[in-house]
N, C-alpha and C positions, 0 to 999 in steps of 0.2 A: 561461493562467497556470501556471507550474511550481511544484509544491510538493515539498519534500523532507522525509522523516522518517527517523529512526534506528529500526531494529527490533532491540530488545535481546532476546536469547534465541532467535534463529532457529536451529533445530537442524541443518538440512542443506540442500544445494543443491536436492535434490528438493522439499523443503518450500517453498523460495523459488520454484521454478518453478510449483508448484501454486497458491501464493498469487498470483503474477503473473497466471496464467490467470484466477483468480477475480476479481481486481481489474479486468482488462480487460473483463469482462462488465458492469461497472457503467455504466449509461447516463450519458453526459456526460463520461466519461474518454476523452480522445483517445489517450493513450499512457501505459502503466504499465510500470515496470521495477523489479524486485526483485533486488538483488545480495546473495548470501549472503556473499561475501568482505568487502564493506564494510558489511554489515548496513544497507543503505539502500534506501528506497523512494522513487522519483521518479515523479510522475505529472503530466500536463497536463490542464487543464480550463478551461472558460470562467470568467472572473473573477467574473461575477455569480452563478454557481452554486457557487463554491468552498466556502463554508461547508457547504452541503447535501451536496456530494459528499464532503467530508472526513469528515463524520459517517458516510456510507455505507461509506467505506473503512475506518474504525475498526471498524465493526460486522462487516464481512467478515473483517478480520484476527482479531478476537476469536472469530468462529465457526470459522475455518479453523485458527488457531494460538492457542489460548486462553492459552498461557504467554508469548507474545511481548508485550513492553512497547513502546509507541509514543511517541516523542518528536519533536516538531516541531523542525526545524533552521532 
């Protein structure tokens, strides 16, 4: 299942790359992509684990980039 989020307040391309690396380490995420230009996060996971993984993603984003707001698209 593919999920897309808007990341509001992402500061730079380097921050996006670091965030992407951190998100790819989450167990259950098959693919994670963070685009600084479009301020979007797209990741793929198994549908039955989607809610649990989304919570982990939000937690990692708050830890790595506390000023970034997350909106589901």
